[in-house]
N, C-alpha and C positions, 0 to 999 in steps of 0.2 A: 154296879156303881156307875152313875152318870158323870161323865167328865166334860167340862166346858173349858174352852180356851179363849182368852181375851188377848187382843193384840193392839198395841199402840204403835201404828205404823210410822215410819220415818224414811227419809232419803238414805241415810247412812247407817242407822241402827233402828231396832224395833224392841219394844218392851213386850214380853210375853208372860202371861200368868195362866197356869193350868190349875183348875180347881175341881174338887170332888163335891158335886152338888148335894148329895145325900148327907154328907157330914158338915157341909158349909165350911170347908177349909181349903186353903191353898196347898197344892201338892208341890208346886215348883214355880219359880219366877226367875226370869233371866232378861238381860239386855244383851242382844246379839247383833252383829253386823248383818245387813240384809242378806248377804249371800249364805248365811248359816241358818236362817229361819226355817226354810222348808225342810232341811235335813233334821233339825230339832223336832219339828212337828211330826215328821215321819218316825223318829225315834220314840216319841211319846205314844204315837198311834200303835206302834209295834208292841209296846208294853201292854196297852189296853186301849180299846177304841175311844175316840173323842167324839162326842155327840154333835157338837157344832162349834163354830167360831164366832165370837163377837169382835168386830173390827171397827176401830175408831174411824169416823167419817172425815178426818182431817187430811193432813199431808199424805200424798201417795195412796190414798185409800182405793181409788179406782183401779190402779195397777195391782195392788194386793188382792182386791176382790177377784180380778181375773185369774190370778195365780192360784188362789185358794178354792174357788168354786168347783173345779174338777175333783178336788180332794175331799171336801167337807161342806156341809151346809154353812153359809156365811150370812150373818146379819149385821148390817151397819148400825152403829150406835153413836150417839152424840159424844163428841170429844172435847167440846169447848170448855175451857176452864179447868181441865183435869191436871194440868201441870202444877198450878198453885195448890190445888187440893191434894195432889200427890205428896207435896212437901209436908203438909199437916198430917196426912195419913202415915207417912214414914215415921214421924215423931211419936204417933200413938203406938206404933208397933215396936219402935226402938227408942224409948225415952232417952232424952239427952243425959249424958253423964259428965262428970268433971266440970270444967269451966263452961261447957256448952249449956248446962242447965241454968247458968246465971244470966245468959243472954235473953232478951225479950224474944218471944216466939217469931216475930217477923224478921229478926236478924239471924236466926239459926239457919244455916245451910247444910243440908245433908252431905256427907262425904262421898257420895256416889251418884251415878246417873239415876234419875227418877222414872225412867220410861216404864219399868215393870210396875211401879207404884201407880202410875197413870193408868195402866191397863187394869190394875186392881180397882181403882176408883170407878172406871167405866163398868166393870163387871158388877161391883156392888150396887151401883146406880141401877143397872139393868135388872138385877135380881131383887132389889129392894131390901137387901140384908147386909149386915157386916160380916165379912168372912174372917175366920181365924187363920193366921199365917204363923205357925209355931216358931219358925226360925227363918226369917227373911235373909239371913246371912249364912245359910248352911254351907258346910264344907269349906268354910273360909273364903268363899267368893261372894261378892255383892251382886245382887241382881241388877 
């Protein structure tokens, strides 16, 4: 099973999405402080190898590329516009309920950080497919 990791890098936190390419589905997605990212990547790699990393070419990407290159093959991908698109993608995966469904789409704000969804958008753009993410809020925590 080929696994691919996408990272939306930042100064204080990063969005990570790990996917299984053969099944076109997300295995896990998290938003982590920068000092926890390498540990999480190692944990995922210990479970099963990760074939490569897609890294957003925006904030702090050069620093992250240096950190990741000794561990895994890294490919820089376009990150421009992913934050707004991440909001729309969030609502496709978690349709609004209750009073939120009454709001116009442009006024709906997701109740969590969207960095993992930005990584998802970058990954889907790169692959040219829409990935299935069965439960983006698994185990009661938001990515």
